[in-house]
N, C-alpha and C positions, 0 to 999 in steps of 0.2 A: 550163650542168652545171658548168663551172668555179665560179661563183659559189656553186653549193650547197656544192661541196666546201671552198671556202675558209670558206665559213659554219659548215660541220661542224667542220673543223680549229680555227675559232676556239672552238666552243662546248665542245669536248672539252679543250683548252688551257685555257681558263677553269676547267672543273670540276676538272682537274690541280693547277692552283695553289691553289685554295681546300681541296681536299683534303688539301695539305700541313698546312693547320691541323690535321688530325686528329691529326697526330705531334706538333706543338706540344702539343696538348692531354693527349695521352696522357703526355707526358715530364712536365708540369708536375703532371698528375693522380698519377701513380706517384710522383714526386719528393714531393710534398707528404705522400703518406702514409706514406713511409719515414722512418726515424729518422736524424736528422741524420748519423748514422757511415756510413750506407748511401747517402745522396743521389746522388752523382755516379756512383757504381755503376750505380744505377737509371737515371740519365739516359743513359749511356752505353749502356746496351744498347739502348735505343730508336734511338740514334744508328747504331749499327754493324747494326741489324737492316736499314738501307738498303743499307749498306755489302756483306751477304753476300747479302740476297734479290736484289736486283737482277741482278747477273750471274748467277745460278741460274735466276731468271725469265726473263731473255734468252736463255738457251741450251737451256732445259729447259720451262719451265713452261708458256709460250704457244705452244710447239711441242706439246705435250700435249694443250693445250685446243683445239686445231684438228686436230687427227690422231684425234679420237674420235667420228666421227659415228654415233652410235647404238649404239655399243659400251662395252665395259667398261674396255678398255686402249687404249693409242694403236696405230694402226697403222702399223707402219714402213715398210710397201710403198708406202703413199700417199707417204710424206716422200721417198723415193728416185724415185718414178715420177710423182708429181702430185697432184691432188686438192687439197683446201684445205689440206693440210699445208705445200704451197709458199708460203702466206703467212705462216707464220710460220718457216721454214727458218731458223737465223741466218746462215746464208751467201747466203740469197735476195735477191732484189732489193726485196722489200717490207721487209727489215730495214735498211736503209742510209740515211743521211742524206741523198744526192744522188739517188739513182734510188730511193729509196722510195716508197711510198704515204704521202702526208703525214695524210691522214685515219688510216689504219689505225696511223700510228705515236704519235698522241697518245691513240687508243683502246687500243694498246698499255700507254702511260702509265698511263690509268684503271684498267686491270686489275693493272697493278705495285701501284699505292697501296692497292688491295684487299690484295695481298698483305703488304705492310708492315702493314696493319692487322690481321691475322690474328695476326702476330708480338706486335704491342703488345698486344693483348688477353692473349696468354698470360704476357707478361712482368710484367704488372701482379699475376697470382696469385701467381708465384715471386718476388717480391721478397725481399730480404734472407738468401737461404741459396744459391741457386742460383750455380753457377760461371758467368762471362761466357761461359767457351768453351763449356760445355755449353747456354746458351741459345742460342748462335750456332748450335750443330748442330741442334738442335730447330727455330730458327725458320726455317732451310733449308729442312728437310723439310716443314714446315706450309708455309709460305709459296709456295714453288716448287713443290709435288708434291702433297701431301695436301689441300688446298683446292681445287687446281685441278682434281684427280681429282672431285671432288664438283661443282665448276661444271660441268664437261663432260658430267656425269652428269645436272644439274638444272636449269644456269641457261645453257642454251643452247637454241633452236628446234630442234634435232636431237640434245639427248641421249636416252639411251633412258629415263629416268623420264619425259620429256616426251612422247615420243612415244608410247609404250607404255601410261603410267599417267595422263597430265594434270598432271604434277607442275607446280604455280606458284609460284614464290618471287620476287617480281619486285626486290624491293630488299634481297634476301640475310637473310633472317632467319635459314636454315638453313644456306644455301651458305658466308656469311663468319662470323655471328656465333654459330651451333649449332656448326659446326665448330671455331672457334677456342676456343670455350670448353669441349666436350667433350674435344680435345686436350689442353686445359691439365689438366682434370680426372685424364686419364691421366698427367701429368708427376706432379702433386701426390700420387698415390698413391705414386710411389716416392720423390719428393723429401723427405715430409715435413713436419711442422710446425716453424715456428721455433720454435728453443730457448725454453721457458716459456710456450708458446701455450696450455696445458693442464695444469690443477692433478692432483695425485693423486687427487682425488676426482671426477674426471670433467667438472670445470667448465672452460669456455672463457673464457681471458684475450684482452684485447684491450691491441694498443700504441699509444700515444698518438701520433697522426702529428706529425710535427716542424713542418709548416705546414699546417693544414686549410684557409686561405684559399688555398692554392695550389692543392690540391686542387680545391677548390669551382671558381676560375679556369680551372682543366684541364679540367674538366667543360663548361662553358659554352663553351670554345672547341671543344672537339669537336661540342657542339651545332651551333655556327654551321657547322661543316664537314658536317655532316650534310646541309645542302641541296644541298651540292655533291655528295656521295656519291650522293645520291637522283636529282641530275640526270645523274650517270654511269651510273646505271644504265639510261639511255633509248638506245635507237637510233634515232639521228637518219639518216633515208635522203634520198638526192639524190631530186629529181626538179623538176618544175615549181615547187613551193614543198618545202622540205624537210619529210619524213613524222615526226610524233613518234610513236614505238612503244616498247614494252618490248623488252627483249632477246629475247623470245619473239615478237616482231613482231606483237604485240596493240596498238591503238591506246591511248595516256593522251596526258596534256598536262602541263606543267610547273604549271599551275593545279590539277591534280588532286593532285601530291604536295607542293604547298604548303599546302593544305588539311590534308592528310594528317599531314604533319610537325608544323605547328604547333599543330594541335589534339592530338595524339598527346602532344606535350611538355607542354601544360596538363594534360592528363588524368594522364599519369604523376605529376608533380610534385603534384598535388593528393593521388593514391591514396598516394603514399611519403612525405608529409607525414602523412597520416593514419594508415597503418599502422605507421609506425615513431616515433610519437608525437613526431614534429616532429624528430626527428634530421637534423642539415645533411647529412651523406652520403647517409644514405637516401632523402633528400628529391630531392636532386640526381640519385642514379643511378636512382630511381624515373623521372624524365623520359627516362632513357636506356632504361631497360627499356620503357617504354610506347610508345617509338617503335619500338623491337626487336619487340615483340609485333605491331604493326600493317604492318610492311615486306614482309610477303609479299603482302598484299592491298593496298599501299599505292595501288596503281592503279585501285581498284575500289570501296574502301568509302566508305560517305558520312561526313560529317563526324560525325554524332552518334553512329554505330557506331564511328568511330574513337575517340572519346572514352571509351566505354564500356568499348572493348579495352585501350584503353591504361591505363586505370585496373586493368582486372584483371591486364593484364601486370607493372606495378608492384608490386601487392598481392601477387603469385604469385612475383617476384624476392624481394621482403622476407622471405618465408615461408621459401621454400626457402633463400635465403641464410642464414638464421638456424637452420634446422634442419641445413643441412650442416654448418655450423661445431660445433653443441651436439651434434647426435646422432651424424653420421660422422665427426666431429673430422678434419675438413679444413680445414686454414689456407689457405684463399683471403684473401689479403692484401687485394684491393680489390673482391671480390665478383664477380670476371669469371666464373666458370663459373656463378654464378645468374642474373647480368645478361645476359650473352652467351649463354652455352651452353644453360641449362634453357629462358630464356625465348626464346630463337631459336628451339626446337623448338616451343614453345608455338605461337610466332606461326604457322609451318607447318601445325599441326593448325586451328588458328581460321580460315585460309584455306579448310581442307575443309570447316569446319563452317558458316561462313557466306556462302561465294562459291561454293558446289558450282554445276555448270551455267553459269559463266562459260566464256567461251573461255580455254583454258589457254595454247595456242600457237597460230599460224598462220603456217607456213613450208613452202615445198617441197611443197605439196600435203597438208601434215599439218594437220589442224583437229582439236583434241582440247579436251576441257572438263574443267575442275576437279572433282575428287570426293573425297571422304573416303578412299576407298580409296588414291587416287593418292598424298595427302600422307601417308599413314600408310606407304605403301610408300617413300615418300621419306626419312622419317625412318627406317626400318627399316634403310635403306641408308647414309644419311650419319652418323647417330650412331655405330654401330660401328666404321666407316671413321675418323672423328675419334679417338674414345677409345683403340681398339685401336693406332693408330698413336702416339699420344702415350705410350702405356704401354709399348710393346715398345720405342720407340727409347729413353724415359728409363730403361727397366729396362736395358738394355745399358750405357748409360751408367753405373749405378749399380755393375753388376758391375764395371766396370774403376776404379770409385772416382774416376769423372769429371765426378759429376752435382753433388754438393752441397760446399761449401767445409766444412773441417774445425771443430769447435765453438768452437776457442780463434779462429778467424778471424773467426767469426759473433759472438762476445761481443766481438772488437775494435773489428771494423766491417769491410766489404767495401772501403771505401774506402783505409785504409791498407794492405789487402794487395793490392789489385788495383793501386792507383797509387802506393803508397809515400808517401802525404801525409794530413794530415788538414786538410780543407776547413773545418772548424768548429774551429779550435784553442783556443777559449774553453769547448770543450764537454767535461764530463766523462761518466764512466759513471752517475755519482750522479745526474745530473739527467735521466735516463731515467725515466719514470712509465707504469706499465702497470697495467691496470684488472684486478680480481680478478672473479671470477664472481658476486660479490655486490655487484659497483658499485663496491667501494671502490677509491681510488686509492692506490699504495704506490711507493717507490721500486724500481725495477726491480731493481738492482745485485743484491743479497742474492737474490732470486728467479730471476734469469739464472743466478747462479754455482751455487744449489744444481742446478738444474736439467740445467746443462751437467755437473755432477760424476756425476750419474745416467745421463745420457746415457754419458759416457764409462765409468763402471763397468757399465753395462749393455749 
């Protein structure tokens, strides 16, 4: 038994180490998309996500996850008098380095890195105009409370969505990606677009990234870490030989998820390339969307189906991302709402369509099957949880004038305002390039100045 425990501890520890590359990738990805005057501000948000979410998750998030067997809200009584809550009480024996449960400790760390991921997803959508302080408030709520509430509902063998409706979301299409993306959409509605993002005729402009190569490299690093992300979604159980199961205690293997991830990236890249007519950003983002679209069913999908569904997910992300920008006039700087949010919930729906009848969960005598109804109920519960949380919290920050930087700060650049220095001293505003709705490229200086003046007057 001791050998099994050591194997499991090492297994989760390795997944945690490689999942750190998710945050290396997110930082490069977002910094590359940013204009040079905002690069350090963008990078520091990803670093500070770790600083603020970690203690909040230790003291509250992990506790909430374990204290909600079959219910909507944490059971405070269990925390005080026993039950599974004692596994996560911050003062309990399982949460210390010397007398703690070493396996549970590294499993806690895997969940913590999922929490950081939700914040990084929102970070990319809001770059170049959100206050760092406002972002940190939002990411604490998202990373330590909102997503973990959804996880307790639907990413546990005893969550109410699972035991009553057969909800199944193996690699977190909905409970991580969908929730983070729709939370970000709620924030964007209050944050508003970057100055100059839309013209007076209703057209959408694009800001030229300061380093597209860095963005593409960041995406590739994220893709590498996805193998660890999937591996951390397994519940490895002790026994004569460690058992390989999903978080719902249904059987799977590392081989199954290896096929799914690899084939999904291939299908997503192909579809993103075709649907975006070769655009580099959407080609690689299509790969990410493809994997997210199949994550709910990564434990059961056959490779051929995986390829087709990944192509569908990437095409959907390109379409809805473009539609959201041009028709809804939502300025999502990295397409996070489309790739993670909407495509994440599409993945939940696809699970119900293509895997109905498969075992959804098996634990403590609960044996339920996947159904379209169960997946739709999951969407109906998780989507408003995410969107309304993001909208309400950001609205409160906006009422206190705490959400967005002033126009003059946005024009000058957040790096100078936040850190008192210019990290690209050879850079001038005249170097910025903006792409008009008709595809023409012009100097950003006059366009942004005119847009800022209109904003200040109006």
